[in-house]
C-alpha positions as CSV (number, residue, x, y, z in Angstrom):
1,M,52.2,19.0,-21.8
2,S,49.5,19.7,-24.5
3,G,45.8,19.2,-23.9
4,T,45.2,16.8,-26.7
5,S,42.1,14.3,-26.5
6,P,42.2,10.9,-28.0
7,S,40.1,12.2,-30.9
8,D,42.9,14.4,-31.9
9,H,44.7,11.1,-32.9
10,R,42.1,9.4,-34.7
11,I,42.8,8.3,-38.3
12,A,39.3,9.2,-39.7
13,K,36.4,11.5,-38.5
14,R,33.7,9.7,-36.6
15,F,29.9,10.3,-37.4
16,P,27.2,9.7,-34.9
17,V,24.8,7.0,-35.8
18,R,22.2,4.8,-34.1
19,I,22.3,1.7,-36.3
20,Q,21.3,-1.9,-35.2
21,I,23.7,-4.5,-36.5
22,R,23.7,-8.2,-36.8
23,L,27.0,-9.9,-36.0
24,R,29.0,-13.2,-35.5
25,L,32.3,-14.2,-34.0
26,M,34.7,-15.4,-36.7
27,K,37.8,-15.8,-34.7
28,S,38.9,-15.4,-31.1
29,P,42.3,-15.0,-29.7
30,V,41.4,-17.3,-27.0
31,G,40.1,-19.9,-28.9
32,E,36.5,-19.3,-28.5
33,K,34.4,-21.4,-31.0
34,P,33.2,-19.3,-34.0
35,E,29.6,-18.6,-34.6
36,T,28.0,-20.0,-37.7
37,E,25.1,-17.6,-37.9
38,L,24.8,-13.7,-37.8
39,H,22.6,-12.8,-34.9
40,N,20.9,-9.7,-33.6
41,G,21.3,-9.5,-29.7
42,N,20.7,-5.7,-29.3
43,N,24.0,-4.8,-31.0
44,T,24.1,-0.9,-31.5
45,M,26.6,1.0,-33.7
46,S,26.7,4.5,-32.2
47,N,29.5,6.0,-34.5
48,V,31.2,5.1,-37.7
49,S,34.1,6.2,-39.8
50,R,35.9,5.2,-42.8
51,T,38.1,2.9,-40.6
52,G,35.9,1.5,-38.0
53,F,32.9,2.0,-35.6
54,F,32.0,2.0,-31.9
55,L,29.7,-0.9,-30.7
56,S,27.6,-1.4,-27.7
57,T,26.5,-5.1,-27.3
58,K,25.5,-7.8,-24.8
59,N,28.3,-10.0,-26.2
60,Y,31.5,-10.4,-24.7
61,F,34.7,-10.1,-27.1
62,E,38.4,-10.3,-26.4
63,I,40.6,-7.6,-28.0
64,G,41.9,-9.1,-31.2
65,S,38.5,-11.0,-32.0
66,L,37.5,-10.9,-35.6
67,I,33.7,-10.5,-36.2
68,E,31.6,-10.3,-39.2
69,I,28.8,-7.6,-39.2
70,E,25.8,-6.6,-41.2
71,F,23.9,-3.5,-41.0
72,L,21.3,-1.5,-43.1
73,L,22.0,2.0,-44.4
74,E,18.4,3.0,-44.8
75,E,19.3,6.3,-46.7
76,F,20.8,4.1,-49.6
77,E,18.6,1.0,-49.0
78,E,21.8,-1.0,-48.8
79,M,22.7,-3.9,-46.4
80,L,26.3,-3.6,-45.9
81,R,28.5,-6.6,-44.7
82,A,32.1,-6.3,-43.4
83,E,34.7,-7.9,-41.2
84,A,36.1,-6.0,-38.2
85,E,38.7,-6.6,-35.4
86,V,38.2,-5.5,-31.9
87,V,40.9,-3.1,-31.2
88,R,39.6,-1.5,-27.8
89,A,37.3,-2.9,-25.1
90,N,35.5,-1.2,-22.2
91,H,34.4,-4.1,-19.9
92,Q,33.9,-1.8,-17.1
93,N,31.0,0.5,-18.2
94,F,28.0,-1.5,-18.2
95,P,28.7,-5.2,-17.2
96,N,25.9,-5.1,-14.5
97,Q,23.4,-4.3,-17.4
98,G,24.9,-7.1,-19.6
99,R,26.4,-4.4,-22.0
100,Y,29.8,-4.1,-23.3
101,E,31.5,-1.4,-25.5
102,Y,34.1,-1.9,-28.1
103,G,36.1,0.0,-30.7
104,L,36.4,-1.9,-33.9
105,R,38.5,-1.4,-37.0
106,F,37.3,-2.5,-40.4
107,V,39.6,-5.2,-41.8
108,G,37.5,-6.4,-44.9
109,M,34.7,-5.0,-46.9
110,H,33.6,-5.6,-50.6
111,P,34.5,-2.6,-52.8
112,H,30.8,-1.9,-53.5
113,F,30.1,-1.7,-49.7
114,R,33.2,0.5,-49.1
115,E,31.8,2.9,-51.9
116,V,28.4,3.0,-50.2
117,L,30.0,3.6,-46.9
118,E,31.9,6.5,-48.3
119,K,28.7,8.1,-49.9
120,F,27.0,7.8,-46.5
121,L,29.9,9.6,-44.7
122,K,30.0,12.2,-47.3
123,V,26.3,12.9,-46.9
124,S,26.8,12.8,-43.2
125,G,29.4,15.7,-43.4
126,G,32.6,14.0,-44.2
C-alpha cells in the first residue's frame, strides 16, 4: 500500500489564505429555507484553489448544500462572488465552540471573477 495523502488526489493546488467571507444558503438537500441576504457570521476561508475552498464557520450546512459567497481580494481591490457546493463536512472538530469546517467546490462564477481568482492564484505561486 502506497503512502499517498488526500492532497495527492486533489484536482487543483490549494493556497493558504485568511479571508473573511459573507455567505447565504441558497439550497439545502434537507429542505432548509434559503436565506435572502448575504451575512457575515465569522466565516473564514483558510485555503483556496481554482476549484474550491476550505471554510470555517458558525453555520451548519449539510453536504450538498448550495451557498452563495462574497469575498474581497484586497490585492486586486475586487469583491468576488460565486456559488459553491458543500462537498465535505467536518462536524466533529469544533462544535463545542460553535464552529464547523467544510470543503466547498465552486459551481458558478462570473468569467470576470474567475479571471481575477486565476490572477490571484498565479501571484500566490500557482
